[in-house]
N, C-alpha and C positions, 0 to 999 in steps of 0.2 A: 247451768248443770252441774250437776254430781261429774266425778270423774268417772265413778264406775260405770256410768250410762254410754259416754262418748269414749270410752277405751278402743284398742286396738282390737281387741277378740270381739264386742258388739258391731264395730264397724266393718270388720272383716265378714262376720255372718250375715250382715242386712244385704252387704254386696253381694256375695255368692249367692244368696235366696233370689234376689234381684236378677242375677245375670239366670239363674234357672229358667224365672218368669217373669219377665220386664212390665209385666201389667198387675202383678202381684200387689197387694191393698196392703194399708197398714197392719191391719188388725190380724191379719195369721202371720206375719212377720212379727208382730209384738208377742204374740202365743208363742210361735217358737225359740225367740229369742232370751224372752222371759222378763222384758220391760215393757212399758207405758206405751201408745197409740203415738203419744206425744212426744216422748221420747225417740221413737223409730222415724217420724216425718224430720224431726230435729237432725237426726242421723243422716239422714236420706237429703234434705236440702243444706245441712252446711257443711258436713262432713263431707261428703260424698259429690255434692254439685248437682244435684238431680233435682229435677220439677215435674209435676203431674201435668200433662197436657192431652188435651178431648183429642184423641183420634178419627172421631166424626162431626163433623157440625150437617146439620140439617135446618133448610129455609124455617124458618118461623111460619110463615103465612102461606101453609101451605091448605090444598081443598083437599077433602075426602080422598078423592080419586088420586090426586097427586102422590099422599101417604101410603095409598094400596102400592102406590107402584115404585118406591124407593129400592134402589137394586141397591147391593152390601156395602157397596160402596160409596153409599150417600147421595149417587146422582138422582135427578128424579129424570125417569126414561119416559 
């Protein structure tokens, strides 16, 4: 990666945006900072030590009735 993409200014800008909204996607960050989404992902993972983790896991084998009753926290009621 070129030094200009991984310099402290870009990493600090990305970190500040992530502090404001921890679920922000790479595309809006890239548009704001002015670098590619690949570079944003690289900065997040390599320089800031972040990784994307899904917040909800829903069982794969649900009936239609169970799907209709899934609560906001992902539990089947």
